[in-house]
Residue frames relative to the residue before (quaternion, step in Angstrom):
aa qw qx qy qz dx dy dz
X 1.0000 0.0000 0.0000 0.0000 0.00 0.00 0.00
X 0.3002 -0.7688 0.5565 0.0958 3.48 -1.04 1.04
X 0.3592 -0.7277 0.5333 0.2388 3.64 -0.72 0.89
X 0.5444 -0.6435 0.4375 0.3133 3.52 -0.90 1.05
X 0.8370 0.2225 -0.1889 0.4628 3.44 -1.01 0.96
X 0.7034 0.3994 -0.2466 0.5337 3.53 1.41 0.02
X 0.3025 -0.7849 0.5050 0.1934 3.56 -0.33 1.16
X 0.3621 -0.7013 0.5711 0.2257 3.60 -1.06 0.76
X 0.5063 -0.6501 0.4821 0.2975 3.51 -0.96 0.96
X 0.7178 0.5108 -0.2744 0.3855 3.49 1.05 -0.77
X 0.4834 0.6493 -0.4323 0.3973 3.54 1.42 0.00
X 0.7321 0.3130 -0.2032 0.5698 3.60 1.21 -0.38
X 0.4199 -0.7504 0.4585 0.2242 3.56 -0.46 1.15
X 0.6395 0.5411 -0.3333 0.4326 3.54 1.16 -0.66
X 0.6421 0.5371 -0.2850 0.4668 3.57 1.35 -0.45
X 0.5959 0.5946 -0.3258 0.4303 3.53 1.36 -0.33
X 0.1280 0.8411 -0.5001 0.1612 3.50 0.55 1.19
X 0.4934 -0.6445 0.4829 0.3287 3.55 -1.10 0.55
X 0.4992 -0.6260 0.4935 0.3396 3.60 -1.05 0.66
X 0.2173 -0.8053 0.5434 0.0945 3.52 -0.83 0.99
X 0.1217 -0.7811 0.6063 0.0861 3.56 -0.97 0.96
X 0.3491 0.7630 -0.4615 0.2880 3.49 1.34 0.41
X 0.0739 -0.7750 0.6222 0.0824 3.61 -0.98 0.70
X 0.1024 0.8398 -0.5185 0.1239 3.60 1.33 0.68
X 0.8719 0.0761 -0.1079 0.4715 3.52 -1.11 0.96
X 0.4803 0.6269 -0.4806 0.3811 3.64 1.15 0.42
X 0.3243 -0.7091 0.5855 0.2215 3.58 -1.19 0.51
X 0.0522 -0.8258 0.5608 -0.0285 3.58 -0.58 1.28
X 0.1417 -0.7611 0.6253 0.0979 3.62 -0.94 0.77
X 0.0683 -0.7934 0.6048 -0.0081 3.55 -0.76 1.10
X 0.2093 -0.7727 0.5855 0.1274 3.59 -0.73 0.97
X 0.7877 0.2124 -0.2171 0.5360 3.59 -1.17 0.69
X 0.3003 0.8068 -0.4428 0.2506 3.51 1.15 0.91
X 0.5437 0.6647 -0.4031 0.3165 3.64 1.10 -0.02
X 0.8177 0.0134 -0.0104 0.5754 3.55 1.24 -0.16
X 0.7868 0.3699 -0.2090 0.4477 3.55 -1.25 0.07
X 0.8390 -0.1395 0.1173 0.5127 3.51 -1.17 -0.82
X 0.6149 0.5596 -0.3452 0.4355 3.65 0.98 -0.80
X 0.6664 0.5078 -0.2897 0.4628 3.52 0.88 -0.91
X 0.6669 0.5251 -0.2858 0.4448 3.53 1.00 -0.90
X 0.6315 0.5184 -0.2944 0.4957 3.50 1.12 -0.86
X 0.6603 0.5110 -0.3251 0.4440 3.62 0.86 -0.87
X 0.6748 0.4930 -0.2955 0.4629 3.56 0.82 -1.01
X 0.6690 0.5152 -0.3209 0.4289 3.58 0.94 -0.68
X 0.6564 0.5226 -0.2915 0.4594 3.48 1.02 -1.02
X 0.6263 0.5130 -0.3447 0.4752 3.54 1.15 -0.89
X 0.6518 0.5459 -0.3273 0.4123 3.63 0.86 -0.88
X 0.7350 0.3685 -0.2190 0.5253 3.55 1.17 -0.58
X 0.7721 -0.4606 0.1618 0.4069 3.56 1.15 0.73
X 0.5733 0.6253 -0.3856 0.3629 3.63 1.13 -0.36
X 0.3919 -0.6304 0.6158 0.2643 3.46 -1.36 0.60
X 0.1621 -0.8534 0.4902 0.0713 3.55 -0.53 1.16
X 0.2104 -0.7274 0.6413 0.1238 3.57 -0.94 0.93
X 0.1593 -0.8096 0.5636 0.0383 3.61 -0.35 1.25
X 0.0162 -0.8152 0.5763 -0.0544 3.53 -0.64 1.12
X 0.2162 0.7251 -0.6386 0.1400 3.57 -1.16 0.90
X 0.7027 -0.4551 0.3166 0.4459 3.56 -1.25 0.06
X 0.7932 0.2502 -0.1055 0.5450 3.62 0.85 -1.00
X 0.4532 -0.7307 0.4575 0.2267 3.59 -0.97 0.97
X 0.6026 0.6082 -0.3869 0.3425 3.58 1.06 -0.76
X 0.7141 0.4141 -0.3083 0.4728 3.68 0.70 -0.91
X 0.5945 0.5399 -0.4027 0.4392 3.54 1.01 -0.48
X 0.6028 0.5865 -0.3467 0.4153 3.62 0.94 -0.71
X 0.6349 0.5213 -0.3285 0.4661 3.50 1.18 -0.82
X 0.6191 0.5218 -0.3402 0.4782 3.61 0.98 -0.79
X 0.6530 0.5371 -0.3277 0.4215 3.55 0.79 -1.05
X 0.6497 0.5515 -0.2956 0.4317 3.53 1.01 -0.96
X 0.6491 0.5187 -0.3224 0.4535 3.49 1.08 -0.93
X 0.6327 0.5405 -0.3149 0.4566 3.57 1.03 -0.74
X 0.7011 0.4883 -0.2516 0.4548 3.52 0.84 -1.10
X 0.6492 0.5321 -0.3154 0.4427 3.59 1.06 -0.78
X 0.6540 0.5081 -0.2545 0.4994 3.53 1.38 -0.53
X 0.5881 -0.5987 0.3390 0.4252 3.52 1.41 -0.10
X 0.5346 0.6309 -0.3931 0.4020 3.61 1.38 0.06
X 0.4071 -0.6743 0.5606 0.2554 3.45 -1.47 0.03
X 0.1404 0.7983 -0.5697 0.1359 3.44 -1.01 1.07
X 0.1771 -0.7809 0.5944 0.0738 3.54 -1.21 0.55
X 0.1846 -0.7932 0.5613 0.1475 3.76 -0.74 0.67
X 0.0345 0.7800 -0.6227 0.0514 3.57 -0.87 1.03
X 0.3643 -0.7395 0.5329 0.1910 3.56 -0.88 1.04
X 0.1732 0.7744 -0.5875 0.1586 3.60 -0.80 0.92
X 0.2361 -0.7504 0.6008 0.1418 3.63 -0.83 0.93
X 0.4767 -0.7208 0.4605 0.2031 3.52 -0.76 1.19
X 0.6450 0.5380 -0.3298 0.4310 3.57 1.27 -0.39
X 0.7205 0.4394 -0.2271 0.4860 3.57 1.22 -0.20
X 0.3785 -0.7671 0.4750 0.2066 3.58 -0.34 1.31
X 0.6413 0.5203 -0.3585 0.4353 3.61 0.94 -0.66
X 0.6808 0.4651 -0.3215 0.4656 3.63 1.01 -0.50
X 0.5880 0.5386 -0.3808 0.4682 3.49 1.18 -0.38
X 0.6088 0.5767 -0.3048 0.4515 3.54 1.12 -0.85
X 0.7102 0.4481 -0.2600 0.4767 3.50 0.94 -1.02
X 0.5228 0.6144 -0.3764 0.4555 3.58 1.26 -0.54
X 0.7668 0.4026 -0.2039 0.4564 3.58 0.65 -1.10
X 0.5420 0.5610 -0.4003 0.4809 3.54 1.32 -0.32
X 0.6622 0.5120 -0.2855 0.4668 3.57 1.02 -0.86
X 0.6439 0.5174 -0.3018 0.4760 3.53 0.98 -0.84
X 0.6549 0.4834 -0.3098 0.4914 3.65 0.89 -0.81
X 0.6593 0.5355 -0.2950 0.4376 3.53 0.93 -0.89
X 0.7487 0.4205 -0.1746 0.4817 3.58 0.90 -1.12
X 0.8342 0.1910 -0.1000 0.5075 3.67 0.86 -0.75
X 0.3952 -0.7529 0.4636 0.2492 3.53 1.16 -0.43
X 0.7931 0.0964 -0.0446 0.5997 3.56 1.28 -0.17
X 0.1362 -0.7372 0.6497 0.1261 3.46 -1.45 0.16
X 0.1914 -0.8193 0.5362 0.0674 3.58 -0.79 0.98
X 0.8101 0.1275 -0.0614 0.5689 3.50 1.15 -0.55
X 0.0278 -0.7687 0.6384 0.0285 3.62 -0.99 0.76
X 0.0540 -0.7694 0.6358 0.0293 3.48 -0.94 1.02
X 0.1901 -0.7748 0.5962 0.0898 3.62 -0.40 1.15
X 0.0832 0.8262 -0.5441 0.1201 3.60 0.03 1.25
X 0.5759 0.6243 -0.3951 0.3499 3.61 1.06 -0.69
X 0.1188 0.7999 -0.5790 0.1043 3.58 -0.93 0.86
X 0.1310 -0.7643 0.6210 0.1137 3.65 -1.22 0.18
X 0.0738 -0.7553 0.6506 0.0276 3.48 -1.40 0.58
X 0.0421 -0.8781 0.4766 0.0063 3.60 0.65 1.20
X 0.7727 0.3271 -0.1634 0.5188 3.54 1.16 -0.54
X 0.0586 -0.7753 0.6287 -0.0161 3.64 -0.69 1.15
X 0.5712 0.5964 -0.4004 0.3972 3.55 -0.24 1.07
X 0.7362 -0.4334 0.2911 0.4305 3.64 -1.25 -0.07
X 0.5085 -0.6613 0.4405 0.3317 3.58 -0.90 0.77
X 0.5966 0.5713 -0.3968 0.4004 3.66 1.05 -0.45
X 0.7329 0.3919 -0.2323 0.5053 3.56 1.10 -0.43
X 0.4322 0.7413 -0.4410 0.2629 3.62 1.28 -0.09
X 0.3341 -0.7562 0.5221 0.2097 3.57 -0.78 0.96
X 0.6741 -0.5256 0.3314 0.3995 3.63 -1.19 0.49
X 0.6042 0.5834 -0.3437 0.4201 3.60 1.00 -0.82
X 0.6462 0.5364 -0.3179 0.4400 3.61 1.04 -0.83
X 0.6789 0.5097 -0.2879 0.4433 3.41 1.00 -0.87
X 0.6487 0.5515 -0.2715 0.4487 3.49 1.16 -0.91
X 0.6894 0.4937 -0.2532 0.4657 3.45 0.93 -1.05
X 0.6778 0.5161 -0.2890 0.4367 3.56 0.87 -0.95
X 0.6792 0.4841 -0.2507 0.4914 3.55 0.99 -0.87
X 0.5932 0.5804 -0.3311 0.4491 3.53 1.13 -0.77
X 0.7687 0.4024 -0.1941 0.4578 3.54 0.66 -1.18
X 0.7754 0.4275 -0.1798 0.4287 3.50 0.90 -1.21
X 0.7935 0.3013 -0.1392 0.5101 3.57 1.22 -0.45
X 0.6970 0.4690 -0.2531 0.4798 3.45 0.81 -1.20
X 0.6469 0.5426 -0.2950 0.4472 3.58 0.97 -0.92
X 0.7165 0.4313 -0.2728 0.4756 3.61 0.62 -1.02
X 0.5862 0.6045 -0.3524 0.4083 3.55 1.14 -0.70
X 0.7297 0.4028 -0.2123 0.5101 3.53 0.96 -1.11
X 0.5490 0.5979 -0.3848 0.4395 3.56 1.13 -0.49
X 0.6780 0.4827 -0.2537 0.4929 3.47 0.92 -1.11
X 0.6377 0.5159 -0.3472 0.4546 3.63 0.88 -0.84
X 0.7112 0.4336 -0.2905 0.4709 3.69 0.74 -0.87
X 0.6541 0.5103 -0.3340 0.4474 3.57 1.05 -0.81
X 0.6811 0.5169 -0.3256 0.4036 3.60 0.90 -0.78
X 0.6097 0.5078 -0.3739 0.4802 3.55 1.12 -0.59
X 0.6495 0.5009 -0.3354 0.4635 3.63 0.85 -0.66
X 0.6729 0.4798 -0.3040 0.4739 3.59 0.92 -0.89
X 0.6304 0.5434 -0.3397 0.4380 3.65 0.90 -0.76
X 0.6483 0.5275 -0.3409 0.4304 3.61 1.05 -0.65
X 0.7421 0.3902 -0.1883 0.5115 3.55 1.26 -0.56
X 0.7193 -0.5046 0.2681 0.3951 3.58 1.17 0.25
X 0.7512 -0.3589 0.1915 0.5199 3.56 1.36 0.00
X 0.0286 0.7703 -0.6367 0.0181 3.50 -1.37 -0.09
X 0.4086 -0.6888 0.5599 0.2123 3.41 -1.52 -0.13
X 0.1241 -0.7694 0.6240 0.0572 3.58 -1.12 0.82
X 0.0290 -0.7621 0.6463 0.0238 3.61 -0.96 0.80
X 0.2095 -0.7576 0.6143 0.0686 3.52 -0.84 1.21
X 0.2111 -0.7304 0.6298 0.1588 3.64 -0.73 0.95
X 0.1056 -0.7807 0.6157 -0.0171 3.40 -0.51 1.45
X 0.3487 -0.7162 0.5258 0.2984 3.55 -0.71 -1.15
X 0.5550 -0.5890 0.4297 0.4004 3.54 -1.12 0.39
X 0.4896 0.6362 -0.4406 0.4019 3.60 1.31 -0.09
X 0.6019 0.5831 -0.3540 0.4152 3.54 1.18 -0.47
X 0.6788 0.4395 -0.2690 0.5232 3.50 1.34 -0.42
X 0.7981 0.0692 0.0063 0.5985 3.45 1.06 -0.99
X 0.3345 -0.7901 0.4700 0.2071 3.62 -0.07 1.19
X 0.3666 -0.7419 0.5321 0.1791 3.49 -1.02 0.97
X 0.6071 -0.5686 0.4005 0.3843 3.62 -1.07 0.55
X 0.8376 0.1455 -0.1477 0.5054 3.63 -1.04 0.88
X 0.6978 0.4087 -0.2734 0.5209 3.65 1.25 0.21
X 0.1158 0.8652 -0.4733 0.1183 3.53 1.04 0.91
X 0.7064 0.4540 -0.2672 0.4727 3.53 0.87 -0.99
X 0.6152 0.5319 -0.3419 0.4708 3.58 1.11 -0.86
X 0.6738 0.5155 -0.2946 0.4398 3.51 0.85 -1.04
X 0.6043 0.5481 -0.3418 0.4664 3.69 1.09 -0.66
X 0.6685 0.4669 -0.3176 0.4840 3.63 0.88 -0.90
X 0.6781 0.4929 -0.3416 0.4248 3.65 0.84 -0.67
X 0.5912 0.5303 -0.3565 0.4920 3.59 1.28 -0.61
X 0.6474 0.4954 -0.3214 0.4817 3.58 0.90 -0.77
X 0.6533 0.5124 -0.3521 0.4321 3.62 0.96 -0.65
X 0.6023 0.5286 -0.3493 0.4857 3.55 1.13 -0.65
X 0.6339 0.5033 -0.3379 0.4803 3.64 0.97 -0.75
X 0.6626 0.4949 -0.3212 0.4613 3.54 0.89 -0.91
X 0.5821 0.5726 -0.3728 0.4408 3.65 1.03 -0.56
X 0.6793 0.5200 -0.2652 0.4447 3.54 0.97 -0.95
X 0.6838 0.4960 -0.2670 0.4638 3.39 1.04 -1.09
X 0.6581 0.4943 -0.3057 0.4787 3.63 0.95 -0.78
X 0.6317 0.5418 -0.3457 0.4334 3.58 0.94 -0.82
X 0.6512 0.4932 -0.3188 0.4806 3.64 0.92 -0.78
X 0.7089 0.4846 -0.2773 0.4310 3.57 0.81 -1.01
X 0.7905 0.3659 -0.1682 0.4614 3.55 0.95 -0.83
X 0.4128 0.7315 -0.4538 0.2978 3.58 1.18 0.07
X 0.6709 0.4882 -0.2960 0.4732 3.57 1.05 -0.74
X 0.6646 0.4478 -0.3178 0.5067 3.62 1.24 -0.15
X 0.4996 -0.6697 0.4073 0.3688 3.67 1.34 0.27
X 0.5086 0.5798 -0.4746 0.4241 3.54 0.99 0.74
X 0.2148 -0.7775 0.5826 0.0994 3.51 -0.83 1.04
X 0.0658 -0.7954 0.6018 0.0292 3.64 -0.93 0.79
X 0.0753 0.7765 -0.6137 0.1212 3.62 -0.66 1.12
X 0.3217 -0.7615 0.5472 0.1310 3.45 -1.40 0.27
X 0.2645 -0.7273 0.6124 0.1611 3.60 -1.03 0.75
X 0.1266 -0.7656 0.6279 0.0604 3.61 -0.95 0.96
X 0.1144 -0.7935 0.5934 0.0722 3.60 -0.23 1.24
X 0.3561 -0.6363 0.6198 0.2903 3.49 -1.33 0.41
X 0.7969 -0.2996 0.2358 0.4686 3.45 -1.33 -0.48
X 0.0634 -0.8324 0.5439 -0.0858 3.46 -0.47 1.36
X 0.5203 -0.6713 0.4527 0.2713 3.68 -0.97 0.90
X 0.3554 0.7282 -0.5168 0.2764 3.57 0.14 1.21
X 0.6543 -0.4637 0.3912 0.4514 3.64 -1.25 0.06
X 0.5781 0.6056 -0.3468 0.4228 3.54 1.10 -0.74
X 0.7874 0.3520 -0.1753 0.4747 3.60 0.82 -0.84
X 0.2661 0.8020 -0.4945 0.2036 3.57 1.31 0.36
X 0.6467 0.5449 -0.3371 0.4139 3.62 0.86 -0.97
X 0.6725 0.4412 -0.2942 0.5163 3.67 1.14 -0.55
X 0.7108 0.4953 -0.2768 0.4157 3.65 0.71 -1.16
X 0.7454 0.4051 -0.2558 0.4634 3.64 0.90 -0.89
X 0.5826 0.5465 -0.3754 0.4701 3.65 1.23 0.17
X 0.3755 -0.7776 0.4373 0.2513 3.58 -0.06 1.10
X 0.6653 0.5124 -0.3020 0.4512 3.58 0.96 -1.03
X 0.6953 0.4662 -0.2767 0.4718 3.58 0.81 -1.06
X 0.6407 0.5556 -0.3092 0.4304 3.55 1.00 -0.89
X 0.6715 0.4905 -0.2746 0.4828 3.55 0.97 -1.01
X 0.6401 0.5053 -0.3377 0.4700 3.58 1.03 -0.72
X 0.6594 0.5176 -0.3053 0.4517 3.62 0.94 -0.95
X 0.6541 0.5055 -0.3075 0.4713 3.59 0.99 -0.77
X 0.6484 0.5204 -0.3345 0.4437 3.57 1.03 -0.66
X 0.6629 0.4877 -0.2965 0.4845 3.55 1.31 -0.27
X 0.6574 0.4828 -0.3030 0.4929 3.60 1.25 -0.04
X 0.4038 -0.7359 0.4813 0.2524 3.60 -0.40 1.15
X 0.6804 0.4644 -0.3321 0.4595 3.66 0.85 -0.73
X 0.4144 -0.7837 0.4135 0.2076 3.73 1.21 0.00
X 0.7357 0.3099 -0.2696 0.5385 3.54 1.15 0.61
X 0.5323 -0.5879 0.5171 0.3220 3.44 -1.44 0.26
X 0.4819 -0.6965 0.4638 0.2599 3.54 -1.11 0.73
X 0.3584 -0.6714 0.5802 0.2902 3.62 -1.20 0.29
X 0.6555 -0.5425 0.3546 0.3877 3.56 -1.11 0.48
X 0.6124 0.5595 -0.3571 0.4294 3.54 1.09 -0.71
X 0.6088 0.5923 -0.3453 0.3991 3.62 1.06 -0.49
X 0.6381 0.5214 -0.3027 0.4789 3.48 1.36 -0.38
X 0.6024 0.6330 -0.3485 0.3390 3.63 1.11 -0.76
X 0.6393 0.5597 -0.3448 0.3988 3.62 0.87 -0.81
X 0.6451 0.5315 -0.3073 0.4549 3.53 1.05 -0.76
X 0.6220 0.5034 -0.3031 0.5175 3.59 1.15 -0.72
X 0.6577 0.5109 -0.3273 0.4464 3.61 0.86 -0.75
X 0.6405 0.4966 -0.3293 0.4845 3.54 1.02 -0.61
X 0.6616 0.5249 -0.2991 0.4442 3.60 0.91 -0.87
X 0.7765 0.3411 -0.2222 0.4810 3.66 0.94 -0.67
X 0.6070 0.5576 -0.3539 0.4420 3.53 1.32 0.05
X 0.6878 -0.4922 0.3357 0.4147 3.68 -1.20 0.24
X 0.4979 0.6496 -0.4115 0.4010 3.55 1.35 -0.42
X 0.7453 0.3742 -0.1817 0.5211 3.59 1.14 -0.58
X 0.2733 0.8425 -0.4431 0.1385 3.51 1.23 0.40
X 0.7239 0.3368 -0.2499 0.5478 3.61 1.31 -0.21
X 0.5367 0.6234 -0.3759 0.4266 3.52 1.29 0.47
X 0.3182 0.7265 -0.5769 0.1955 3.58 -0.67 1.06
X 0.7849 0.2797 -0.2490 0.4936 3.59 -1.11 0.71
X 0.5837 0.5737 -0.3838 0.4276 3.57 1.11 0.55
X 0.2949 -0.7203 0.5868 0.2234 3.49 -1.36 0.13
X 0.2038 -0.7396 0.6268 0.1363 3.54 -1.10 0.73
X 0.2045 -0.7966 0.5633 0.0796 3.63 -0.67 1.09
X 0.0107 -0.7755 0.6310 -0.0168 3.62 -0.81 1.04
X 0.2631 0.8235 -0.4420 0.2391 3.52 0.33 1.27
X 0.5351 -0.6306 0.4340 0.3573 3.60 1.17 0.07
X 0.6522 -0.5285 0.3174 0.4411 3.56 1.23 0.34
X 0.3384 0.7739 -0.4775 0.2418 3.65 1.24 0.30
X 0.7346 0.3955 -0.2329 0.4997 3.64 0.97 -0.63
X 0.4951 0.6843 -0.4400 0.3050 3.59 1.21 -0.17
C-alpha cells in the first residue's frame, strides 16, 4: 500500500537498487591500526576495496598488518604517528595530501588508558595523557581530515568511543570521561560538517578481547563482574566491531550522521 503523496521507491524498477557496503577506491585512514579493533577495521575496509592508511605509534606492528592486507590483494600503507603530538598529526596529513590528494574515510580508533584505579588517587600525568590521546588527538585528526575531505566533496568520520562514555566503568573514570567527551565531539562535528557532505558518527564497543582490555579480562573478579552485566554472556572479538564501521562509512549509511552504534552484547540495554 502506498501512502498518499509519498512515492514508493519500488514503483520504479530502476530505483530498486541493492544496498551497497562497498568502499571500492576509497582512501581510508585508521588510527590505532596495529592491533585489536583498529586492525580488524583496517582488514575489513581493505576487503571491501578501500586503500588503507594504517597509523599507530610504532611502525613495526603496522607493517605486519599492512602485509596481511597486501598478501590478500589489498592496498595499504603504514605511517607512524603519535596522536598525542599535534606536529606529528600535521605531518601525517601533509603526507596524505601529497600521496593521495584526498581522504574519504577517517577512523579515530587510537586510545590509551594508562591509569586503572580510583579517581581520588589519579595523578595529573594520567589525566593529561588520557585526554591528549583520546580526545585532543581525534579532535585535530578530524579537523585536518575534514578540511581535506571538504576539498574533494565530502567524506566520513567514525570515532571509536566506548560504552564507558555512557556508563562509566569501575576504576576507569578518566578513560570514561574522555569517551563521553568523544561522543559529544561526534555530535558537534556532525552538525558542523553536514553542510560539507561529511558524515560523523561513533562506534561504542563493549568489552572486547584486546590487549587494551587485559587489565579487565585477566582479573577474574572484574572479568566475572563484567560478564554478569552482559546479557549475551561473553566478551566480543575485534571482528565483531568492524561490520558496524563498514556500515557507517559506506553508502548504506548515506543519511546517517551524528549517531552512535553500540556493539556491547546488550550491556547498555
